[in-house]
C-alpha positions as CSV (number, residue, x, y, z in Angstrom):
1,X,-22.5,-16.8,-20.9
2,X,-25.5,-14.8,-19.7
3,X,-25.5,-11.1,-20.6
4,X,-27.0,-10.2,-17.2
5,X,-25.3,-11.0,-13.9
6,X,-25.9,-10.2,-10.2
7,X,-22.5,-8.6,-9.6
8,X,-19.7,-7.4,-11.9
9,X,-16.3,-6.7,-10.2
10,X,-13.8,-4.5,-12.0
11,X,-10.3,-5.3,-10.9
12,X,-8.9,-8.7,-9.7
13,X,-6.6,-7.2,-7.0
14,X,-7.1,-8.0,-3.4
15,X,-10.3,-5.8,-3.0
16,X,-11.9,-7.0,-6.2
17,X,-11.1,-10.7,-5.8
18,X,-12.3,-10.7,-2.2
19,X,-15.6,-9.0,-3.2
20,X,-16.0,-11.6,-6.0
21,X,-15.3,-14.4,-3.5
22,X,-17.8,-13.2,-1.0
23,X,-20.6,-12.6,-3.5
24,X,-20.0,-15.9,-5.4
25,X,-19.9,-17.8,-2.1
26,X,-23.4,-16.4,-1.4
27,X,-24.7,-17.9,-4.6
28,X,-24.6,-14.8,-6.8
29,X,-23.7,-14.8,-10.5
30,X,-20.4,-12.9,-10.5
31,X,-18.0,-11.7,-13.2
32,X,-14.5,-10.8,-12.2
33,X,-13.0,-8.6,-14.8
34,X,-9.3,-7.7,-15.0
35,X,-7.3,-5.9,-17.7
36,X,-4.1,-7.8,-17.0
37,X,-3.6,-11.2,-18.5
38,X,-3.8,-12.7,-15.0
39,X,-4.4,-11.3,-11.5
40,X,-1.3,-9.6,-10.1
41,X,0.3,-8.9,-13.5
42,X,-0.5,-5.2,-13.2
43,X,-0.4,-4.9,-9.4
44,X,2.3,-3.0,-7.4
45,X,2.5,-2.9,-3.6
46,X,5.0,-1.1,-1.4
47,X,4.0,-2.5,2.0
48,X,3.4,-5.6,4.0
49,X,0.3,-7.8,4.3
50,X,-1.0,-7.5,7.8
51,X,-2.5,-10.8,8.5
52,X,-5.7,-10.0,10.4
53,X,-8.0,-9.2,7.4
54,X,-7.0,-12.2,5.2
55,X,-7.1,-14.6,8.2
56,X,-10.7,-13.5,8.9
57,X,-11.6,-15.2,5.5
58,X,-9.0,-18.0,5.5
59,X,-7.6,-18.8,8.9
60,X,-4.1,-20.2,8.7
61,X,-3.8,-19.2,5.1
62,X,0.0,-19.3,5.5
63,X,-0.2,-23.1,5.8
64,X,-1.9,-23.6,2.4
65,X,-0.2,-25.1,-0.6
66,X,0.8,-23.2,-2.6
67,X,1.6,-20.7,0.1
68,X,0.6,-17.2,-1.0
69,X,3.0,-15.3,1.2
70,X,6.8,-14.9,1.5
71,X,8.3,-14.2,5.0
72,X,6.8,-13.5,8.4
73,X,8.3,-10.1,9.4
74,X,9.6,-10.2,12.9
75,X,12.2,-7.4,12.6
76,X,11.2,-3.8,11.6
77,X,13.8,-1.2,11.1
78,X,13.1,2.5,10.8
79,X,16.1,4.3,9.3
80,X,16.9,8.0,8.8
81,X,19.3,8.7,6.0
82,X,21.6,11.5,5.1
83,X,23.8,11.3,1.9
84,X,26.4,9.2,3.7
85,X,24.9,8.3,7.1
86,X,22.2,6.1,8.5
87,X,20.5,6.1,11.9
88,X,18.2,3.2,12.6
89,X,15.6,2.2,15.2
90,X,15.7,-1.6,15.1
91,X,12.8,-3.5,16.6
92,X,12.7,-7.3,16.8
93,X,9.7,-9.1,18.3
94,X,9.8,-12.9,18.4
95,X,6.0,-13.0,18.7
96,X,5.7,-11.5,15.2
97,X,7.4,-14.6,13.8
98,X,4.9,-17.0,15.3
99,X,1.2,-17.8,14.5
100,X,-1.0,-15.9,14.0
101,X,1.9,-13.6,12.8
102,X,1.7,-9.8,12.5
103,X,2.6,-9.3,8.8
104,X,4.1,-11.1,5.8
105,X,6.1,-9.8,2.9
106,X,4.3,-10.8,-0.3
107,X,4.8,-10.8,-4.1
108,X,1.5,-9.7,-5.6
109,X,2.1,-11.9,-8.7
110,X,1.6,-14.8,-6.3
111,X,-0.8,-13.5,-3.7
112,X,-3.4,-12.0,-6.1
113,X,-3.8,-15.1,-8.2
114,X,-4.3,-17.1,-5.0
115,X,-7.2,-14.9,-3.8
116,X,-8.7,-14.7,-7.3
117,X,-8.5,-18.5,-7.4
118,X,-10.6,-18.7,-4.3
119,X,-13.2,-16.5,-6.0
120,X,-13.2,-18.7,-9.1
121,X,-13.5,-21.8,-6.9
122,X,-16.5,-20.2,-5.3
123,X,-18.2,-19.7,-8.7
124,X,-17.0,-16.4,-9.9
125,X,-16.4,-16.2,-13.7
126,X,-13.0,-14.7,-14.6
127,X,-12.7,-12.4,-17.6
128,X,-9.0,-11.6,-17.8
129,X,-7.1,-9.6,-20.4
130,X,-10.0,-7.3,-21.1
131,X,-9.9,-3.5,-20.7
132,X,-13.0,-2.0,-19.2
133,X,-13.9,1.0,-21.3
134,X,-16.6,2.5,-19.2
135,X,-19.9,2.0,-17.4
136,X,-23.3,1.3,-18.8
137,X,-26.0,3.5,-17.3
138,X,-29.8,3.8,-17.3
139,X,-30.4,7.3,-16.3
140,X,-28.2,8.0,-13.3
141,X,-27.9,4.3,-12.3
142,X,-25.0,2.1,-13.2
143,X,-26.2,-1.1,-14.7
144,X,-23.0,-2.7,-16.1
145,X,-19.7,-2.2,-17.8
146,X,-18.5,-1.8,-21.4
147,X,-15.5,-4.1,-22.1
148,X,-14.0,-5.4,-25.3
149,X,-16.8,-4.0,-27.4
150,X,-19.4,-5.8,-25.3
151,X,-21.8,-4.9,-22.5
152,X,-21.8,-6.9,-19.3
153,X,-24.9,-5.9,-17.3
154,X,-25.4,-6.5,-13.6
155,X,-27.4,-5.3,-10.6
156,X,-24.3,-4.1,-8.8
157,X,-20.9,-3.1,-10.1
158,X,-18.0,-3.1,-7.7
159,X,-15.1,-0.8,-8.9
160,X,-11.8,-2.0,-7.5
161,X,-9.4,-1.2,-10.3
162,X,-6.6,0.4,-8.3
163,X,-5.5,3.8,-7.3
164,X,-5.8,5.2,-10.8
165,X,-9.6,4.5,-10.5
166,X,-9.8,4.8,-14.3
167,X,-13.3,3.4,-14.6
168,X,-14.8,5.7,-11.9
169,X,-12.9,8.8,-13.1
170,X,-13.8,8.3,-16.8
171,X,-17.4,7.9,-15.7
172,X,-17.5,11.0,-13.5
173,X,-18.0,9.0,-10.3
174,X,-14.7,10.2,-8.8
175,X,-12.7,13.4,-9.4
176,X,-9.2,13.4,-10.9
177,X,-6.4,12.9,-8.5
178,X,-4.8,15.9,-6.8
179,X,-1.0,16.0,-7.3
180,X,-0.6,17.3,-3.7
181,X,-2.2,14.1,-2.4
182,X,-0.9,11.6,-5.0
183,X,2.2,9.6,-4.6
184,X,4.3,7.8,-7.3
185,X,5.3,4.4,-6.2
186,X,8.0,2.3,-7.8
187,X,9.2,-1.1,-6.8
188,X,12.0,-3.4,-7.9
189,X,12.4,-7.1,-7.1
190,X,16.0,-8.0,-6.8
191,X,17.2,-11.6,-6.8
192,X,20.2,-12.6,-4.6
193,X,22.2,-15.8,-4.9
194,X,20.7,-18.9,-3.3
195,X,20.8,-18.7,0.5
196,X,22.1,-15.1,0.5
197,X,18.8,-13.5,1.8
198,X,19.1,-15.7,5.0
199,X,22.8,-15.0,5.4
200,X,22.8,-11.3,4.7
201,X,19.8,-10.5,7.0
202,X,20.5,-13.2,9.6
203,X,17.2,-15.0,9.1
204,X,16.1,-18.5,10.0
205,X,13.0,-20.4,9.0
206,X,10.4,-18.1,7.5
207,X,11.4,-15.0,9.5
208,X,11.9,-11.8,7.6
209,X,13.1,-8.2,7.9
210,X,11.7,-4.9,6.6
211,X,13.3,-1.5,6.4
212,X,11.4,1.9,6.1
213,X,13.7,4.8,5.3
214,X,13.3,8.6,5.4
215,X,15.6,11.4,4.4
216,X,17.4,10.5,1.2
217,X,17.3,11.5,-1.5
218,X,16.6,14.8,0.3
219,X,15.3,16.8,-2.6
220,X,11.9,15.1,-2.7
221,X,9.1,14.3,-0.2
222,X,8.8,10.6,0.4
223,X,10.5,7.6,1.6
224,X,11.9,4.2,0.7
225,X,11.2,0.6,1.7
226,X,13.0,-2.7,1.5
227,X,11.8,-6.1,2.6
228,X,12.9,-9.7,2.4
229,X,11.1,-12.3,0.4
230,X,12.1,-16.0,0.3
231,X,14.8,-15.6,-2.4
232,X,14.5,-11.9,-3.4
233,X,14.4,-8.4,-2.0
234,X,11.6,-5.9,-2.7
235,X,12.9,-2.4,-2.8
236,X,11.1,0.8,-3.7
237,X,10.0,4.3,-2.9
238,X,6.8,6.3,-2.7
239,X,7.4,10.0,-3.6
240,X,4.9,12.8,-3.7
241,X,3.9,13.7,-7.3
242,X,3.9,17.4,-6.7
243,X,7.4,17.2,-5.2
244,X,8.7,15.5,-8.3
245,X,7.2,18.1,-10.6
246,X,8.4,21.1,-8.5
247,X,11.9,19.7,-8.3
248,X,11.9,18.6,-11.9
249,X,13.3,15.2,-11.2
250,X,12.3,11.8,-12.6
251,X,11.2,8.9,-10.4
252,X,13.8,6.7,-12.1
253,X,16.6,9.0,-11.2
254,X,15.5,9.3,-7.6
255,X,15.3,5.5,-7.2
256,X,18.7,5.0,-8.7
257,X,20.2,7.6,-6.4
258,X,18.5,5.8,-3.5
259,X,20.1,2.5,-4.5
260,X,23.5,4.1,-4.5
261,X,23.4,5.2,-0.9
262,X,26.1,3.2,0.9
263,X,23.7,1.8,3.5
264,X,21.3,0.6,0.8
265,X,23.9,-0.5,-1.7
266,X,25.5,-3.0,0.7
267,X,22.1,-4.7,1.2
268,X,21.7,-5.0,-2.6
269,X,25.2,-6.1,-3.4
270,X,25.4,-8.9,-5.9
271,X,21.7,-8.8,-6.7
272,X,20.1,-8.8,-10.1
273,X,16.9,-7.0,-11.1
274,X,14.1,-9.4,-12.0
275,X,11.0,-7.1,-11.9
276,X,10.3,-3.4,-12.1
277,X,6.9,-1.8,-11.7
278,X,5.2,1.5,-10.8
279,X,1.8,2.9,-9.8
280,X,0.1,5.9,-8.3
281,X,-0.8,6.0,-4.6
282,X,-3.6,8.1,-3.1
283,X,-2.2,9.9,-0.1
284,X,-5.1,12.3,0.8
285,X,-6.4,10.2,3.6
286,X,-9.8,10.4,5.2
287,X,-10.6,13.9,4.0
288,X,-10.0,13.0,0.3
289,X,-12.2,10.0,0.1
290,X,-14.8,10.0,-2.8
291,X,-18.4,8.9,-2.5
292,X,-18.1,5.2,-1.8
293,X,-21.5,4.1,-3.2
294,X,-24.2,5.2,-5.5
295,X,-27.0,3.9,-7.7
296,X,-25.7,0.5,-8.8
297,X,-22.1,0.8,-7.8
298,X,-19.5,0.5,-5.0
299,X,-15.9,1.6,-4.7
300,X,-13.4,-0.6,-2.8
301,X,-9.7,-0.8,-2.1
302,X,-7.2,1.7,-3.7
303,X,-9.9,2.9,-6.1
304,X,-11.7,4.3,-3.0
305,X,-8.5,5.9,-1.6
306,X,-8.0,3.4,1.2
307,X,-4.3,3.9,2.1
308,X,-2.6,5.0,5.3
309,X,1.0,5.9,6.0
310,X,1.9,6.4,9.6
311,X,5.6,6.5,9.1
312,X,6.0,3.1,10.7
313,X,3.5,1.2,8.5
314,X,2.2,1.4,5.0
315,X,-1.4,0.2,5.0
316,X,-3.2,-0.7,1.9
317,X,-3.6,-4.5,1.5
318,X,-5.5,-5.1,4.7
319,X,-7.8,-2.1,3.9
320,X,-8.4,-3.6,0.4
321,X,-9.3,-7.0,1.7
322,X,-11.7,-5.7,4.3
323,X,-13.4,-3.2,2.0
324,X,-13.7,-5.9,-0.6
325,X,-15.3,-8.2,1.9
326,X,-17.8,-5.5,3.0
327,X,-18.5,-4.5,-0.7
328,X,-19.3,-8.2,-1.5
329,X,-21.6,-8.4,1.4
330,X,-23.4,-5.2,0.5
331,X,-23.8,-6.2,-3.1
332,X,-25.3,-9.6,-2.0
333,X,-27.8,-7.8,0.3
334,X,-28.8,-5.3,-2.4
335,X,-29.4,-8.1,-5.0
336,X,-31.4,-10.2,-2.6
337,X,-33.5,-7.1,-1.6
338,X,-33.9,-6.2,-5.3
339,X,-32.8,-2.7,-4.4
340,X,-29.4,-1.9,-6.0
341,X,-30.0,1.8,-5.6
342,X,-27.8,4.1,-3.4
343,X,-30.2,3.5,-0.6
344,X,-30.1,-0.3,-1.0
345,X,-26.3,-0.1,-1.1
346,X,-26.0,2.3,1.9
347,X,-25.1,-0.6,4.2
348,X,-21.6,-0.6,2.7
349,X,-20.8,2.8,4.0
350,X,-22.4,2.0,7.4
351,X,-20.3,-1.2,7.7
352,X,-17.1,0.6,6.7
353,X,-17.7,3.2,9.4
354,X,-17.8,0.5,12.0
355,X,-14.7,-1.3,10.5
356,X,-11.0,-0.7,11.2
357,X,-10.7,0.8,7.8
358,X,-12.6,4.0,8.5
359,X,-11.8,4.0,12.2
360,X,-8.1,4.2,11.5
361,X,-8.4,6.6,8.5
362,X,-10.4,8.9,10.8
363,X,-7.9,8.5,13.7
364,X,-5.0,9.4,11.4
365,X,-6.8,11.9,9.2
366,X,-4.1,14.5,9.6
367,X,-1.2,12.2,8.5
368,X,-0.8,13.9,5.0
369,X,0.3,17.2,6.5
370,X,3.0,15.5,8.7
371,X,4.7,14.2,5.6
372,X,4.5,17.5,3.7
373,X,7.1,19.0,6.2
374,X,10.4,19.5,4.3
375,X,12.3,19.4,7.6
376,X,11.4,15.7,7.9
377,X,13.5,14.8,4.9
378,X,16.7,16.9,5.4
379,X,17.1,18.7,8.7
380,X,16.0,16.1,11.1
381,X,17.9,13.1,9.6
382,X,21.0,15.3,9.4
383,X,20.5,16.5,13.0
384,X,20.2,13.0,14.4
385,X,23.0,11.5,12.4
386,X,25.4,14.3,13.2
387,X,24.7,13.9,16.9
388,X,25.5,10.2,16.8
389,X,28.5,10.9,14.6
390,X,30.0,13.2,17.2
391,X,29.3,10.8,20.0
392,X,31.0,7.9,18.3
393,X,33.9,9.7,16.7
394,X,37.3,9.4,18.4
395,X,40.2,11.5,17.2
396,X,42.5,11.6,20.2
397,X,41.7,15.2,21.0
398,X,39.0,14.5,23.6
399,X,35.3,14.9,23.3
400,X,33.5,17.9,24.7
401,X,30.7,17.3,27.2
402,X,27.3,16.0,25.9
403,X,25.7,19.4,26.4
404,X,28.3,21.1,24.2
405,X,27.8,18.4,21.5
406,X,24.0,19.0,21.6
407,X,24.5,22.8,21.3
408,X,26.8,22.4,18.4
409,X,24.6,19.9,16.7
410,X,21.5,21.9,16.7
411,X,23.2,25.1,15.6
412,X,22.0,25.9,12.1
413,X,19.2,23.3,12.3
414,X,15.5,23.9,13.0
415,X,14.7,26.4,15.7
416,X,13.5,25.1,19.1
417,X,10.1,26.5,18.3
418,X,10.0,24.6,15.0
419,X,11.1,21.4,16.7
420,X,8.4,21.7,19.4
421,X,5.7,22.5,16.8
422,X,6.8,19.5,14.6
423,X,6.9,17.1,17.5
424,X,3.5,18.2,18.7
425,X,2.0,18.0,15.2
426,X,3.4,14.5,14.6
427,X,2.2,13.3,18.0
428,X,-1.2,14.7,17.5
429,X,-1.7,13.3,14.0
430,X,0.1,10.0,14.2
């Protein structure tokens, strides 16, 4: 093996594997380094794969064998929870269940090896099960990585090692994460008896359902998710780290409480836990992005902070794929121009600015403040659920007029001024 390469990619997740594929496909000598024993073994995701970015590289990827995705999500359910109630907005769209599809549920233990396999087939050399200890520098310029007691040198290093961004932070290229803008994500994969996923969620063919929940447990800032796979369910939560510390609660306890909610418990009934994983999530948005390029290096995917939560969608995987593609293209251009300096790699930031990644991060740059509002997790779910409870309850004593029910429901809740402010803030930022 040569000790000098054109491109070294750190991290074989979606961003890193895509960057390696693009660079190797252009004829570059590429190393794809991953600390896990195989791609996907260390990866956690709490969202859906929106198809557009992956289909740009591999049209009709859902038809390949083996198929890298689980179910086409054609039913999206947004649910507000109180300790014993649930209020859902249930959206079904048959178009989402037909090609080119809108989104798929995925298991990263299957998807990541599939994309990494594409990179290997294109000529990238895999180096798996190796921890990257740091970067090799010549002056201020990054010229390679230190891994397993060896140096692997390259013209360009693409850092795509996840939200922890360990390599970049150890090397001083990226500041430590701010607890105010850091989420803790946990996910469990729960297996149901054969055929039970289709039966329980009323699914046919490859159609699927996903739930996004807000409001319970109410003592922390964050929300939950559940989506259907072929034979399993993926369930988890993303909770703000600062909120966990301030409330002095463990993520494990919060997740177990969530699973015991009567609405969630009935969806999980009879299931067995087959996988448990956790990770950090950068929630700072556009205003917390680090420098994305420098002399000899690029940042892509979660390592660059590319994540967006609009309340309806959790966006990370399509951002990772697109930023990995653009990082691979920028690395190829710099190597061919023999200019792997910050100037030679500046096309990466320029391309990102024109892409949906930065466009949507800019458009929703205020989203973190929306989800720091404590009323979102307790008062508003309780207000909505109480109103519906009164409207549906029948006790033989007659029901007061709707205006009286509304007055009684809002009593003790947020003030009208708070309600208007919160609605305006959410509308403006989301």
